[in-house]
N, C-alpha and C positions, 0 to 999 in steps of 0.2 A: 504493500500500500504506500509506503514512503516513496518508493521509486515511481509508482504510477501517478500519485497525486502531485509529486514534485512541488513546484512553487505555487500550485493551485490548491493546496490542502485546505486553507481557510475558506476559499471560495467553494470548494466541494462540500465542506462541512455546512456552510451557510445554505447552499443549494439544497442539501439533504434535509436540513431543518425546515426550510421553506416548503418543500414538497409535503412533508409530514404535517406541518401546520395547516396547509391548505386541505389536506386529506381529512384531518381531524375536524375542520370547520364545516365540512359538507353535512347537510341535513339528510341527504339520501345518497346511497351508494351509486356510483356510475352505472348506467343501465346494463352494460355487459356483465357486470358482477351480479346484479339482481337476476338477470336471465340465467346465469350459470350457477346461481345460488352459492356464490363465493364472497368472501370478505377480503378487501384489499389489505395486504400486509404493509407495514411501514417500510419506506424506502431506506436503503442503507448506502454507505459509501461504496461498498462492494458492487452494488447494483449498477452504479455509474461506470465502474471499470468494466463490468460485464457487458454494458451497452456498447462500449468500444470494441470488446471482443466479438460481439455479434456482427459488427461491420467486417471484421477479419473473416468470419465464416461466410459472409455474403460475397466478399470481393476476392477471396483467394481459394485455391483448390485445397481445402483443408484435409483431405485424405490423400492428396498427391496422386490421384488415380491416373492423371495424364502421363506423368513420368513412369509410373509402374506399367501402364499399358504399353508404352513405347519400349521400355526395357524388355518386357516379355517378347514383344514382336521381334526386336533386334536379335534375340537369342536363338530364334528358330527359323529365320528366313535368310536367303542369300544376302551377302553384304551389299550387292548392287540394289536389291529391292529395299533393304533397310535404308540405304542412302537416299533413294528416291522418295520414300515415305517421310524421311526426316527433313526433306528440303524445306527451308524456311525462307520465304520471300516470294516475290512475284514482280511483274512489271508495274504493279500498282503501289509498290513501296513509296513512301513519302517521309523519310526520317528527317530529323533536324541535323543529324550528323551522318556523313558518309553517303554513298550512292545507293540506288535500288539494288537489291540482291538479284532481282530478275527471276524469270521463270526457270523451272528445272531443266537441266540438260539431260536428255533421255539416253539411257544406256542402249548399246547396240545388241543385236540378237545373240552374239557370242557371249556377251556378259550376262544378260538376263533374258529368259524366254518364259513367259507365263504359261505357255502351252505345255511346258514340260514339268510344271509344278502342280501339286494337288489343288483342286478347286471345288470344295463343297458348296452347295447352294447356301446363300446367306441372305437373310432379310435386311432391308435397308430402313432407315428412319430419318426423320427430320432432325437437324441440329438444333438443340435448345438454345434460347437466347442466353448470352453471357453478360454479366455486369460490365458496363463500360461507360463512356462519357465522351463529350467533345469539350475542348477549350481552345481558345485562340485569342490573339491580341495583336493590336497595331500600336506602334509608338507615336510620339508626338509629331514626328516629321510627316505623318500621313493624315493629319487632321488639320482643320482650318485654324485652330487656336492653340495647337501644341499639346492638347490633352492626349494621354494614352487611354485606350479603351480595351477592356477584357470582356470576353463572352464565355459563358459556361453553361452546359446542360449535362447533368449527371443521369445516366441511364440505369434504371433499376426496375424491379417489379413495382407495379402501380396498385394503389389501394385507396380507399376512402375511410378515414381521412389520410392525407399524405404522410409519408414517413418524416418529412421536414416540417418545421414550424417557423414561419416568418416572424422576425422580430426587429425592432429598433431599440437599442439599449444606449442610454446616456447616463454617465456616472463619473464622479471624480476618480482620477488615478494618477498618482504622482509620476508613474513611469511612462505615461502617455504624453504626446506633444501637447504643450500648454496645460498639462495637468488634468486633462479630461478626455473621456472617450465618448464618441458618438458613432456607433457602428450599426450598420443595417445589413441584414442578410438572412441566411437560413440556419436555424439551430436544429439539433437532433435531440428530441425529448429524452431525458436521462443524462445529458451532459451539459455542464455550464460553459458552453463555448459556441461561438458563431462559426459554423463549419466552412461556409463560403460567403463572401460579402465584401463590404467596403467600409473603411473607417474615416473617409475623408482625406486620407494620406496614401493609403495602399488599398488596392483591391486584389483579391486572391481567388483562385479557382482550381479545381481538381479534375483529373481523369485517372482511372485505374491504370497502373503501370505495367502489370503482368511481368515484372521481373521474377526471377526464380527465388522463392523464399522458403522452400521446403525440400529436404533431401531424405531419401531412404538410405539406410546403411544395413549391410548384412552382418548379422552376429553369427559367428561360426557355431556349428553344432557342439554340444557338450561332449567332452572326452574326459577320461579319468583324471588327467592332469590339468584340464582346463574346462571346468564347468561353466555354464552360462550363469552369470550373476545378475539376478533380476529382483526387483522389489514389486510386490503385488499390493495394490490398493483395491479395496472393495467399495465400490460406489453404489449409492442408493438413489433411486428416483422415486419420489413419493407421488402417487397417482390418486386423484380424487375418486372416491367410490370404489377403489380396488386396492389389492395388496401392493405394497412397495415392490419395485423391481430392483434386484441387486445383481451386479455383475462385477467381474474382476478385471482390473486393468493392470497388465504387466508393464513394468517400466525399466528401461535400461539407462545407462549414462547418456546415450544418444537421444532417447525419447521413448514414448510408448510403443509397444509391440503391436503392429497392425496385421501382420501376416506370418503364418507358419509355413515354411517350405518343406517339400517332401523329404529332403535330405537331412532334416532336423535343424537346419539353420533358421534364423528368424529375420524378419524385416522390421526395423525400428524407424520411426519417423521423427525427424527433427524439423519443427516448423517455427518460423520466426515469431509467430503470434504468441507462443507459449513460453517465451524466454523473457528474463528481466530486461526492462527497457523498451519492450515492444509496445506497451501501453503506458503513455505518459501524457498527462493533461496539460503540460507546458504549452501545447499548441494554442490554448486559449489566449495566450499573450499576443497572438497575431492581431487582436483588436487594438493593441497599443503601438503597433509598428509605425514608424514615421516615414520609412522609405524602403526601397528594395533591399538594401544592406541590412537594415534592422529586421526585415521579414526573414532574410536568410539566417540571421542569428536565432530567431525563434524556431525556424525549421531544424536547426542543428539539435535542438532539445526536444523535438516532437516525436512522440511514440505513437504512430498511427499506421494503418496498412500502407505499404509503399505506393505512392501516388506521383503523378506528374503535376507539379505545382507551377501554375502560371501566375505571374505578378505584373501589376502595373502600378506606378506611383504617380504622385501629384506633379512631379517634374517632367513627366512625359516618357519616362523610361519603362521598359518591359524586360522580363527575365523568365527563364525556365530553370527549374532544378528538380531533382528527385528528392522527395521528402518521405520520411517514415523509416521503419525498421528494415534493415537489409542485412543479410548474413555476411560475416567476415570469415571466409573459409581459409584454412591454412594452405601453404604453398603445395601445389600438386593435387589439390582437392577441389575440383571445379564443380559448378552446378550441372545437374543432369546426370542420368545414369544411377547405378546403385553403388554407393560408396563402400569401400572396404575399410573397416575401422583399424586404427592403430591399436596395438596390443594394450597400450595403457588406457584405452577408452572402452575396453570390453566390459568392465565391471560396473555395476549399478552405483558403486560408491565413489566413482571418479568425481573429482571436484567439478562443480558447475562453474563455467567461466563467468566472470563479471561482465556486466553490460558494456563496459568500456574497454574490455581486453582486446588485444590484437592477437589473432591466431598465429601460432608459430609453425614452422615446417615440422612435419611429422613423418619421418622415414617409415615406410611400411604401411601407411594408411592415413585416414582422416581422423582428426580430433573433433570433438563436439565444439561447434563454433558459437561465438556470441553474436549479438547484433549491434549495429551502430546506426545513428541517424545523421551524424555530422560528416564533413568532407565528402559530400555527395557531388555527382556530376552536375554541371550547371552551364547555362548560356545566358550571359547578360548583354544587353544592347546588341542584338543580332544585326549583322550588316544588311540583311534584307528588310529590317524594320518590322518584321512580322514573325509571329510564333504560332505553332499549332501542334496539338497532340490529339489522338483519337484511339488510344489503346493498342496501336500498332507499334512497331519498333521505332524508337527514337534515336538510340545511340548506335555505335558501330565499333569495330576493331576491338581494342583491349577493353574498353568499357563494356561492350557487349559480352565479351568472354568472361568478365568478372560478374556482371549482373545476371547473365543467363536469360533464358526464354521459357516462361511458364505458359505460353499460349498466346503470343502476340496476335492481334486480330489482323485480318486481311487489310492491306493499306488503302483500299478503295475509298473508304470514308475520309481518311486523312488526306489522300491525294485530292479529293474533290474540294475539301476545305482549303487546302493549300492553293489550288488553282483559283478558287473564288477570291482568295486574298490577293493574288497577283493579277486579277482581272481589273483592279482599280488602283488608282494612285491617291484617292482621297476617300476618307471614311467618316461616318458618324454612327451613332448608336443604332439607327434604323438599318444601316447597311450591314452591321454585324448580326442583327436579328434576321435579316433576309438570308444570311448564310445559314443560320440555325434552322431556318424553315425551308432550306433547299431540298426538294424532293425529286430532283432529276435522277433518272435511272441510268447514270453514266456507265456503270459496270454492265448492266443488262442490255445495253444497246447492241453490242456485238453478239450477244446470245439471241436477240431478236433476229438479227441478220442470219445467224446460223439456223434458227428454226425455220425461217422463210425458205432457206435453201433445201430444207428437208421436206417441206409440205407443198411447195408451189406447184410441182408437176406430178404429185402423187395421185394414184387412182384409188387409194385406200379411203373409204368413207369417213373414218375417224380423222384422218389427216386432212381431208378436204374440209371438214368442219373447222379445224384449227386454221387452215388457210384463210377461210372466209372471216374468221373472228379476229385475225391478227394483221389484217391489211393495213390498219391504221396504227401508227406508233407515235404517241406524243412525247415519249421519252421521259415520262414522269410516273411516280407511284401515286397517281391521282385516284380518288375514290371512284370515278366514273370509268376507269380504264379496265376493260376485260383483257386487252392485249397484254398489259403488264402482268396481270395475274397468271395468264397462260404461259408467258415466257418465263416467269419466275418458277412456275411448276416444272416446266421443261428443263430448266437449268438444274433444279434440285434432283429430278429423276436421273438426269445424265450423270451428275456428280456421284449420286448414290451407286449407279451401275458401275462406274469406273472404280470407285473406292472399294466396292464389294470384290471386284476382280483383283485389285492390288492386295487386299487383306485376306483373300481366300487361303493362300498357303499358310499364313499364321493361324487362321482359325482351324485348319486341318491339323496342324501340329499341336496346338494348345488345347483344343476341345473346350471343356468347361472353364479352363483357366484363362481363356481369351477375354480381354477387357477392351471395350470399344474406345479407341483414342479420340481425343478432340483434335481435329485437323482443320484449324482455321485458315491454313494456307493452301488448301487443296486446289484453289483456282490456279495457282502457279504450277501445278502438276498436270491438272486435267486439260487446261487450254492447250499447251504444246502437244499433248497426246491427240487432241482433236484436230489440230492443225496438221500434224505430221502423219497421223493414223498408222503407226507401225504395227504390222501384223503380230510381231512377237510380244507386244504389250497389250494386245486386245484381250479383254476379259474372255476366258474360254467359253463362257455361256453363250457367246454370240459368234455368228459366222463371219461377220464383217462389222466395221465401224458404222457403215450405213444402217445395218440392222439395229445396232445399239441405239443410234440416234432416233430411228423411226419408232423403236419400242419405247424409248423415253417419252417421245411425243404422244404416243398412244396412251401411255400410263397417265400422263398429264390430262389428256382428254377424258379418260375413264373416270378419273378422280372428280372432275367437274360435271360430267354428264349424269352422275347419279342424282343431281338435283333437277327439279322441273325447269323447263324453259330452255331457250336457245343458249348456245355457248357464249354468244355475244352479251348475254345478260349476266354472266358470272363475273361481275366487276370486282376490282380490288377492294372497294369499300364494303361489299357484301362479306368478304372474308376478313377484312381488317376493321371489325366493329368493336368498339370499346366494351370491355367487360371489367370495369374498375369498381370494386366492391369493398365493403367492410369485411374484415377477416371472418366475422361470424356468419356472413351471408351464406356460406356453403352449408351450414347447419340448418338454415332456415330458407329453403328454396322458394317457398310460397310467398315470403315477404321480401326476398332479396331484391328483385328487380324494381319493385315499387319504392321501397323504403331504404334499402341499404346499398344501392348501386348508383353510380353516375349514369346519365342517359346513354343509351346504346348508339352513340354517334359513330358514323363512318369516318375513319381517320386516314388522312394521307400520310405518306412516308413509309419507310421500311428499314431493314438493316442495310448496311453497305452504302449509305448516303447520309448526309448530315442530319436530316430529319428522321432519326431513328424512332420507329413507332410500331408497336404491335398492340393487340387487344388489351393486354394487361402488362405491357413492358414498354419502356421508352423513357423520354425525358421527364424525370421526376421533378425537375425545375428548369427554368431558363432564366439566365441573368445576363444582362449587358450593362456595364457600368464603367464610368471613368471616375477615379478618386478625385474628390474636390468638385465634381459635377454630378453628384448623385441625383439632383433634381431632373436630369435628363435621362436617367437610367430606366431600364425596362426589366420587368419581371413577369414570369408566368409560373403557375403551380397547379398541377391537376389534383382533383380530389378534395380541395379545400383543406382547412385545418381544424374545423369544428368536428368533434367526435360524436355529436348527437344528431340523428337524422331529422329530428323535429325542430332543430335550431334554424332560425332564418339565415344563418351563415353556413349551413351545411352545403358543401360544394362551392362556396364562394370563390370566384376566380376561375373555376374549371372551364367554363365556356370560352373565356378569353384564351386559355391554353389550347383548347381544341382548334380554335379558328386563328390563332396566331396574332391576335390583336395586341398592339403595344400598350401595356398598362404600366403605371408608374412604379419605379423601384422604391421610392420613399412612401411612407404612409401619407394619405391625404387628410382632409379635415377630420378632426376628432368628432365622433358621434356618440360614443359611449366611453365611460371611464370606470375602471375598477380600482379603487384605492385601498391599498393594504396598510393597515395601521399597526405599528409595533405596540406590544403590551408592556 
């Protein structure tokens, strides 16, 4: 707790006491507690720390399944196939450092021939949405009056009320410029901090970084001379109306044991979130930062999930840096793969490193690593006068080798934002909002052209239906577009078919031990395959690449034809309809749509473009602001922040988010006041 609370211990204590005073003053329990026949418990300091831990669980691969899936595949497939599957990058890359890594270079038939490898039938499935965000900024040289502007939209699961709570906080603080704080932005209930916002001097914004923050290590099987030294903790989950559930957690010096291998060895997981220094509330001091350098000093002490931090300050400067807990691995112990532990790290009684320790070389294996938040990669005053991040790779070369890759997103979204920023030489807040609302389907345009080449001269009735329904292409994920929905489905079916062929040898070898990997960069593998169409890399389930593409188009048609009406009536808006509800709505289906959900609006936008939007996933907030010019700022938030469906403020602001209307960043005229009086 001392490390986690840091300089904010007094604020955290006051916050906790305030929550509990408010709870005690309620005459009636909040309606969800009445419905569930539960009584709220008093808030504790621990609960605030666990709120931060919950964000780790949302934003990072907390069981490290992506790495484990890749390691298992590498162990059983030819090296050339493993290298192809592991290719990271595409022609869509748009990093801040280094060039695009480009599409995969395909191996020749002598190196890899899928026709000679096992190929069991394999089901395919849609890729689930992953937490992400956009942020971008322009410096003062690109605005009419020298102001710097930053934009931010954080992509998460959506619900009513929203996960964020908007606030403007004004209070005296001797560490702030002029001895006072005036900060506006988005808070996270449970934490006494403004997560993203502006304080009149500095504005800050986040995107998830996807650096590698977890490693598996293999613990050797027990032998008479070298037994496995583990500690067992018995955990208990208390369940309302049922018996408690108890389970044993085995822990090593590296971390908890997640998997038992057939040879008697174990896989232990080391995850940054579980180490001292990973959760520190010093980030709350961002509200007092006077400029970029002061904000960097706060970032040095901040224990949060590793993020891309974008900053703008009142002087017109902008900056990027990595913020949050990141591993400090010893020499020769890089991110990725399954680590082999140094002999000194095999026992459960090995000393846990301090949060500020520097990992030393460990001949013969890896040592348990600490985390640090300071000395992070950064870019201040970029020569292009522009900055952008969108969950894809930002760094290159040695920085990339150190930070690793835990699933960088395809660069299409980042590239589209970058190109939007370079399309103009002058910007204001409305211009940056327009980029946030950009729903152009740049990535899918070439897929539309490919689909047209498949269906234009076909005699197949299903493909003829697609031909008629896709003649028009407006190049947007617009609610009225059937063409967009069909092309999107065709791309998904094609990628699924190619991926199934590439993974078939691993599935044959691993059987029930096969884990589906998250392959965000498949576009960079699939597209060159479709352009070159090599017979030796054709999934064996198909006689030709033409057959694969025609079958993918038929599957897309079959998926949509199950509904009544013509294919041209199957619009994107019909599929992308809002389903943003209170968490209890699933238990009350009869009441949910009328009382506990936002309206079922048809929503423009999709993944792989700036306006990321799904039925219950997308921009959990939008913010465009210049520090010192907050009166010109823009804000959106879906779901509202009132938790009571009968409140006149239930869903307030949601319709503006749906339609992208510019609404003010600062609070407007006061209509109601709640005054808290100390006793």
